[in-house]
Every structure is written in structure tokens, then in C-alpha cells.
C-alpha positions in Angstrom: -42.0 56.3 16.3 -38.6 57.8 15.6 -35.6 55.4 15.5 -32.1 56.9 15.5 -29.7 56.0 12.8 -26.4 54.2 13.6 -24.6 57.5 14.1 -27.4 59.4 15.9 -27.0 60.2 19.6 -29.7 58.4 21.6 -32.5 60.6 22.9 -32.1 59.5 26.4 -28.3 60.1 26.4 -27.6 56.5 27.5 -24.8 55.5 25.2 -22.5 53.0 27.1 -20.0 53.3 24.3 -22.2 52.1 21.4 -24.0 54.2 18.9 -27.1 52.0 18.8 -27.7 51.5 22.5 -31.0 53.4 22.5 -33.9 53.5 22.0 -34.8 50.5 24.2 -33.6 47.1 22.9 -35.4 44.2 24.5 -32.2 42.4 25.1 -31.1 45.4 27.2 -34.3 45.4 29.1 -33.8 41.8 30.0 -30.2 42.5 31.0 -31.3 45.3 33.3 -29.7 48.1 31.4 -33.0 49.9 30.7 -35.5 50.0 33.6 -38.9 51.7 33.8 -38.8 54.7 36.0 -41.7 53.7 38.2 -44.3 54.3 35.5 -46.5 51.5 34.3 -45.7 50.1 30.9 -47.3 52.1 28.1 -48.5 54.9 30.4 -45.6 57.2 30.6 -42.0 57.9 29.7 -39.3 55.3 30.3 -36.1 56.2 32.1 -33.0 54.8 30.6 -29.7 54.5 32.4 -27.9 57.0 34.5 -29.3 60.1 32.7 -33.0 59.2 33.5 -34.0 61.4 30.5 -37.5 61.0 29.2 -37.9 59.3 25.9 -40.8 58.3 23.7 -43.6 56.2 25.0 -43.5 52.5 24.3 -46.9 50.8 24.2 -47.6 47.5 25.9 -48.6 46.0 22.5 -45.2 47.1 21.0 -43.4 45.6 23.9 -45.3 42.2 23.7 -44.8 42.1 19.9 -41.1 42.8 20.2 -40.6 40.3 23.0 -42.4 37.7 21.0 -40.2 38.4 18.0 -37.1 38.2 20.1 -38.1 34.9 21.5 -38.9 33.4 18.2 -35.6 34.6 16.8 -33.7 33.1 19.7 -35.6 29.8 19.2 -34.8 29.8 15.5 -31.1 30.4 16.2 -31.0 27.5 18.7 -32.6 25.3 16.1 -30.1 26.3 13.4 -27.2 25.8 15.8 -28.5 22.4 16.8 -28.8 21.4 13.1 -25.2 22.5 12.5 -24.1 20.5 15.5 -25.7 17.4 14.1 -24.1 17.7 10.7 -20.7 18.8 11.9 -18.0 16.1 11.4 -16.5 16.9 14.7 -19.7 16.4 16.6 -19.9 12.6 16.5 -18.0 9.9 14.7 -19.3 8.8 11.4 -16.5 6.2 11.0 -17.2 2.5 11.8 -15.5 1.1 14.9 -11.7 0.6 14.3 -10.6 -2.9 13.5 -8.3 -4.8 16.0 -5.2 -3.8 14.1 -5.9 -0.1 14.3 -3.9 1.5 17.2 -3.0 5.2 17.9 0.3 5.8 16.1 3.4 7.5 17.5 5.3 10.4 15.9 2.6 12.6 14.6 1.6 16.2 14.9 -2.0 17.7 14.7 -2.2 20.5 12.2 -4.4 23.6 12.3 -7.8 23.5 10.6 -6.4 25.6 7.7 -3.1 24.7 6.1 -0.8 26.1 3.4 0.6 24.5 0.4 4.0 24.8 1.9 3.0 22.5 4.7 2.9 19.6 2.3 5.2 20.6 -0.5 8.9 21.7 -0.6 9.9 25.0 -2.1 11.1 23.3 -5.2 7.8 21.6 -5.7 5.9 24.8 -5.1 7.8 26.6 -7.9 6.0 24.3 -10.4 2.6 24.6 -8.8 0.4 27.5 -10.0 -2.6 26.8 -7.8 -3.9 24.0 -5.6 -7.0 21.9 -6.4 -7.5 20.6 -2.9 -9.5 22.5 -0.2 -7.1 23.0 2.7 -9.5 22.7 5.6 -10.0 19.9 8.1 -8.3 18.1 10.9 -5.0 17.3 9.2 -2.3 15.2 10.8 1.4 15.4 9.9 3.2 12.1 10.2 6.7 12.4 11.6 7.8 8.8 11.3 9.7 9.0 8.1 11.3 11.8 6.0 8.3 12.0 3.7 6.3 13.8 6.4 2.9 13.1 4.9 0.2 15.6 5.6 -2.8 13.4 5.9 -6.4 14.6 5.6 -9.3 13.1 7.5 -10.1 9.6 6.5 -7.0 9.3 4.3 -3.7 7.4 4.6 -0.1 8.4 4.1 2.2 7.3 1.3 2.9 4.0 3.1 -0.8 3.0 2.9 -0.9 2.0 6.5 -1.0 5.2 8.7 -4.5 6.7 8.7 -6.0 10.0 9.9 -9.1 9.0 11.9 -10.9 12.2 13.0 -7.7 14.2 13.6 -5.7 11.3 15.2 -3.1 9.3 13.4 -3.6 5.5 13.6 -1.4 2.6 12.5 -3.4 0.1 10.6 -0.8 -2.7 10.9 -0.6 -3.5 14.6 -0.5 -7.3 15.2 -1.7 -8.3 11.7 1.3 -9.8 9.9 0.7 -11.1 6.4 4.1 -12.9 6.2 5.4 -15.2 8.9 8.3 -17.7 8.4 11.2 -19.4 10.1 14.3 -18.3 8.2 18.0 -18.8 8.5 19.6 -15.6 9.7 21.8 -15.6 6.7 18.8 -15.0 4.5 18.4 -11.4 5.8 21.4 -11.4 5.2 23.2 -11.2 8.5 26.7 -12.8 8.2 28.2 -11.5 11.5 25.2 -12.0 13.8 24.4 -15.4 15.3 25.5 -17.4 12.2 23.8 -20.7 11.7 20.7 -19.8 13.7 17.1 -19.2 12.7 15.0 -16.1 13.1 11.2 -16.0 13.4 10.6 -13.6 10.6 7.4 -11.5 10.1 6.1 -8.5 8.2 2.9 -6.6 7.7 1.7 -4.8 4.6 3.0 -1.4 3.5 6.2 0.4 2.7 7.3 4.1 2.5 9.4 3.4 -0.6 8.2 2.2 -4.0 11.2 0.5 -5.5 10.6 -0.6 -9.1 12.4 -3.9 -8.5 10.8 -4.8 -5.1 10.7 -8.5 -4.6 8.0 -8.3 -2.0 5.7 -5.9 -3.9 2.6 -8.1 -3.3 2.6 -7.1 0.3 4.7 -3.9 0.4 2.7 -1.9 -2.2 -0.8 -2.6 -1.0 -2.8 -1.7 2.1 -3.3 -4.4 4.8 -6.9 -5.0 3.7 -5.6 -6.5 0.4 -3.4 -9.1 2.1 -4.2 -12.4 3.9 -3.1 -11.4 7.4 -3.6 -13.1 10.8 -3.9 -11.7 14.3 -0.7 -12.2 16.2 -0.1 -10.0 19.2 3.5 -9.2 20.5 3.2 -11.7 23.3 2.1 -14.4 20.8 5.1 -13.6 18.5 7.5 -14.0 21.5 5.8 -17.3 22.5 6.0 -18.6 19.0 9.7 -17.8 18.7 10.4 -19.6 22.0 8.4 -22.6 20.9 10.4 -22.8 17.6 13.7 -22.4 19.4 14.7 -19.3 17.5 17.1 -17.0 19.4 15.9 -14.0 17.4 12.8 -12.3 15.9 13.3 -10.6 12.5 11.2 -7.7 11.3 11.7 -8.0 7.5 10.3 -8.6 4.0 8.3 -5.3 3.4 9.4 -2.3 5.5 9.4 -2.5 9.3 9.5 1.2 9.7 5.8 1.4 8.7 4.8 -1.1 11.4 7.0 0.7 14.0 4.6 0.4 17.0 4.1 -3.3 16.5 7.8 -3.9 16.0 8.8 -1.8 19.0 6.4 -3.4 21.4 7.4 -6.9 20.3 11.1 -6.1 20.6 10.7 -4.8 24.1 8.8 -7.9 25.2 11.2 -10.2 23.4 14.2 -8.8 25.3 12.5 -9.6 28.6 12.4 -13.3 27.5 16.0 -13.4 26.4 15.3 -13.1 22.7 17.2 -10.8 20.2 15.5 -8.6 17.7 16.8 -7.8 14.2 15.5 -5.3 11.6 15.8 -5.5 7.8 15.1 -2.0 6.5 15.6 0.6 3.8 16.6 3.0 6.5 14.1 5.7 5.5 13.2 6.8 9.0 13.5 10.0 11.0 16.2 10.3 13.7 13.9 10.4 16.7 12.1 7.1 16.1 15.3 5.5 14.9 17.1 6.4 18.1 14.3 4.9 20.2 14.3 1.8 18.1 18.1 1.3 18.5 17.6 1.1 22.2 15.4 -2.0 22.0 16.7 -4.0 19.0 20.0 -5.8 18.6 20.9 -5.6 14.9 19.8 -3.6 11.8 20.6 -4.3 8.2 20.2 -1.4 5.9 19.5 -1.6 2.2 21.6 1.2 0.8 20.1 1.3 -2.7 23.0 3.3 -4.1 25.0 6.4 -3.6 23.2 8.3 -6.4 20.4 10.8 -5.5 18.8 10.4 -9.0 18.6 6.6 -8.5 16.8 7.1 -5.2 14.3 9.6 -6.6 13.5 7.9 -9.9 13.7 4.2 -9.0 12.8 4.1 -5.2 10.7 7.3 -4.9 12.8 8.5 -1.9 15.9 10.5 -1.2 19.5 9.5 -0.3 20.5 11.7 2.5 18.1 10.4 5.2 19.4 6.9 4.6 23.0 7.9 5.0 22.0 9.7 8.2 20.2 6.6 9.5 23.3 4.4 8.8 25.5 6.9 10.8 23.0 6.9 13.7 22.9 3.1 13.9 26.6 2.8 13.8 27.0 5.3 16.6 24.3 3.6 18.7 26.6 0.6 19.1 24.2 -2.1 17.9 25.2 -4.5 15.1 25.0 -3.1 11.6 25.3 -4.6 8.1 24.8 -2.9 4.8 23.5 -4.4 1.5 23.6 -2.9 -2.0 21.5 -4.6 -4.6 23.3 -4.0 -7.9 20.8 -3.2 -10.8 22.2 -3.4 -14.3 22.4 0.0 -16.1 20.8 1.8 -13.1 23.2 1.7 -10.1 26.1 -0.5 -11.4 28.6 2.3 -12.3 31.9 1.2 -10.9 32.9 4.7 -9.8 29.7 4.8 -7.8 30.7 1.6 -6.2 34.0 3.2 -5.2 32.2 6.2 -3.8 29.9 4.0 -1.8 32.8 1.9 -0.4 34.7 5.0 0.6 31.6 6.4 2.3 31.1 3.2 4.3 34.8 3.1 5.3 35.0 6.8 6.3 31.6 7.2 8.0 30.9 3.8 9.8 34.2 2.0 9.6 36.0 -0.8 7.7 34.6 -3.6 9.9 31.0 -3.1 8.9 30.0 -5.9 6.6 29.0 -4.8 3.1 27.0 -7.1 0.7 26.8 -6.6 -3.0 23.8 -8.7 -4.1 22.6 -9.9 -7.5 19.4 -8.4 -9.0 16.8 -10.6 -10.6 14.0 -9.2 -12.8 11.1 -8.3 -10.5 8.0 -6.2 -10.3 8.3 -3.3 -12.8 11.9 -4.0 -13.9 11.4 -7.3 -15.6 12.9 -5.9 -18.8 16.4 -5.9 -17.3 18.7 -8.9 -17.1 20.1 -10.4 -13.9 23.2 -8.7 -12.6 26.4 -10.2 -14.2 28.3 -12.0 -11.6 31.5 -10.4 -12.9 30.0 -7.0 -12.0 29.5 -8.1 -8.4 33.1 -9.3 -8.1 34.4 -6.1 -9.5 32.4 -4.2 -6.9 33.8 -6.4 -4.2 37.4 -5.9 -5.4 36.9 -2.2 -5.3 35.5 -2.2 -1.8 38.4 -4.4 -0.5 40.9 -2.1 -2.3 39.3 0.9 -0.5 40.1 -0.8 2.9 36.8 -2.6 3.8 37.5 -5.9 5.6 34.3 -7.9 5.1 32.8 -7.6 1.6 30.4 -10.3 0.3 28.7 -11.3 -3.0 25.1 -12.3 -2.4 22.3 -14.1 -4.4 24.9 -16.2 -6.1 24.7 -19.7 -4.6 28.0 -21.5 -4.1 30.1 -18.3 -4.8 33.3 -18.3 -2.6 32.8 -14.6 -2.0 30.0 -15.5 0.4 32.5 -16.8 2.9 34.0 -14.7 5.7 37.7 -14.3 5.4 40.1 -13.2 8.1 41.5 -9.8 7.1 44.9 -10.7 8.6 45.8 -14.3 7.4 43.2 -14.4 4.5 41.8 -17.8 5.5 38.1 -18.6 5.5 36.7 -18.6 9.1 33.0 -19.0 8.2 32.0 -21.1 5.1 28.5 -21.0 3.6 26.6 -22.9 1.0 23.7 -20.7 -0.1 22.0 -19.7 3.2 23.5 -22.5 5.2 26.6 -22.2 7.4 28.7 -25.3 6.8 32.0 -24.6 8.6 33.1 -22.4 11.5 36.7 -21.6 12.4 36.1 -19.1 15.1 37.2 -19.3 18.7 35.6 -16.8 21.0 35.1 -14.4 18.1 38.7 -14.8 16.8 40.2 -16.4 13.8 41.1 -20.0 14.7 44.3 -19.7 12.5 45.9 -16.4 13.6 43.9 -15.1 16.5 42.6 -12.0 14.7 39.4 -10.6 16.2 36.5 -10.9 13.8 33.8 -8.3 14.8 30.3 -9.6 15.2 27.7 -11.1 17.6 28.6 -14.7 17.8 26.6 -16.0 20.7 
């Protein structure tokens, strides 16, 4: 039997736009494109399509053999596809059921099955990369909670160790599983102009999106939740516990509240309905959208401004400076209470000119009434080779800040230091006196200096 080549015109003239439409294909017979012209199979010519031109005879045996081959081929294809379906990761979950603390995370973006190096790395980083060792295929998720913007592959977690890609959906693994829970004086945060003399029910989960070499909470901030001793404590249970303890506020603190954003947000919303305040102690490494939403449901935020030097942020904290400055501006403009802390680390961020630059930035960008704390460093974590900050350095930093026009500048982590008191910027008298983390005297009347009547900004009741 003669079979045309791919470029040969079919004998019957039935083309339908394809070069290999004839002679008869069994799939075409089944589809009705080729029909016998009234002649029994194998006993005469077949008529194909509109031309009805006679073509070669096709025996019944050839037809049956071909049909059988087609059927077996189709069956084999179905079997192969079924096998692929069974081994495909997207077909059914191979992960164990999520634990109670795994909840769908906010601020994420699904990424196409195939990604480029530029989706994960900046242009600067790309210039030093000759090729990539990682296969860029799978259900990637881009986290949009913080400026690091982690591109997370299936089954992996972001830089914070607590946000996980579970089959193409981002989950927080720190919902309602705090590993630290204490009743602290509000001054410990430190907040010096927010409900002084009260306590705050303080909690934290594991994880942090920074990796400061001097972190004092590294046992919980630099590990995943599975490596901590956590408890189950839902938002409503946090609120009930704060009410039971008589604390007017709940503090999200210790490690980094940004990474347990969903837990913090839900708890703060519920706390407000019960007349409780919410305060946040953070490094401020968070994107604008989640920060703006957070500012609507909390009452005060203290930001650890690590320094005013980009190199310090990159080499010591593994982060960048500008997003923190942007966050401080956003908080100040939102109208909620703001305080700023700068932990002074010897030889790394204690340059006095940097202190001046930092003080001027605070004055010009958020105002002279925002409290600024210069706190003492003690050897911690991976910086145990450095000595504690000289107290003299802290006082010089405070003097510089006051000379630049800031009104409320404190020295912290130095028990008994008079620079921990709040002084009236008009008459210079102490209106709030502290001993360590304890408020011992108050000379305020309706938020004003009891001596001269000067208004002292803060949240006093």
C-alpha cells in the first residue's frame, strides 16, 4: 500500500489544511471526517470528504489491526497520564497536616512556575553571580511582609524561619504559640511617655527578620518555633490573661513582632474591644502596607534604630537602614505614640558625629518631642569580645541630642542614672523620677509640668 509523504498531496484530494490528512486515519474515521461511500468495508473504494475521489482499498483485516493498535495506544497514554498524576506534587498533598500554629499568612504573592534570578536577587548581587545552582521551578511564593522580600520555594521558610511555603501558599508558623510570656513594667520596653508606672502583659514567639550580632534574645529570635518551648495561647486567651492580671496593655516584644504579624494584629484588634492598649517593640524592618494597617490597631510603637550608618546595618544586623527610617516616619505621621532607642555598641556605632546625624534626623523628620533613648550595650551572643558601653559615651550622646534641639533624651541600662528621669524642657525640673524600671515620683498634672505648666507630650492615662 502506498502512503504519501508529509508533503505529498492526498490521493483523494481531501486535505482540510493539513498535509497528512489522507490516506484514512482511524481517528478521522471515528470523528466522521472519512466515511465509506456505501461500499462494504474491504470490498470497494472508500470515499473521503467532499471530493468523493476513489482511493486504495483498505481490507477489513487492516482496519481491525489499526483500530486495535489505536485502542492500545490510547489505553497506554491514559495509563501514563494517570501515573504522572499520581506522582505529581500538585495532585495531592504529601505534607503532614499543619500544626495548630500554622495559619495562612498575609502579604504574600504567588510566583509563576519558572522564576528568574532577578526575582530573588538585586542587580548588585547579580553582578557577582556567574550562574545559579538552584533549579528555578516550582510553586514559589514571594513574602511581602518585610523589605527582604523572600522568594520561598515549596516546603521551605523565609529568612525569619517562621513563614513557610506549603504547596504554593504562604503560612505563618507562629500563630498563638508564644515562647516568652511575662508581666513587665512598661518602662522595661522602654516606654517612658506611655502609661508610666503600669505593667504590660508581654509576649513573643520565635523568629526575627534581622540577625543582630549582639541580640540579647537570640535563644528565641534566631531559631524556628519548633526549637523553643512554646505554649498554645489564642488571642482571646491573651486578652483574658491581661484582664485577669490587671494590665492596661499588651506588649508584643522580645524577639521581633513583625514576624508574628497575624497573631499580633488579631490580638490587638480584640484587645481594643476590651479596653486594653497594645504596644509594639520592633526593629521597624517592615513594609509600608502592613505597617499602616498595624498602626490602625495598636497604640504605641518603640523602634530600635540601630544606628544611622548603612554599613552597620548590613554587617552587624543583616538588614538595611532606609526601610527603618521610612517606618519611623510612617509611625510618626500615623499619630500613634512613638519612642526611639539606639543601643550604643563600642567601636561599631558609637561615633559621636553619627550620634549628631541621628539626633538631627529625629528632630527634622519626626519632631523634637519624640523620646530618644541611648542605651548601654552589654556583651551578648556573638559580640562577647566587646566591653560594655562606657557610661561617659552615653552621656556625650545625650548632650549632643539635647544640643540639637531634642527635648526628651534618656540614658538606659544604667540603673540609678539621673538621665533616666523625665525633665521639663521649660523649667528643667524632673517631672517623672525613676529608679531602674520603677517609677518613684510623678510631678505631672493632666499631662503638664506641675511646676511651670509646660505640656509634656505622652499618653498618661
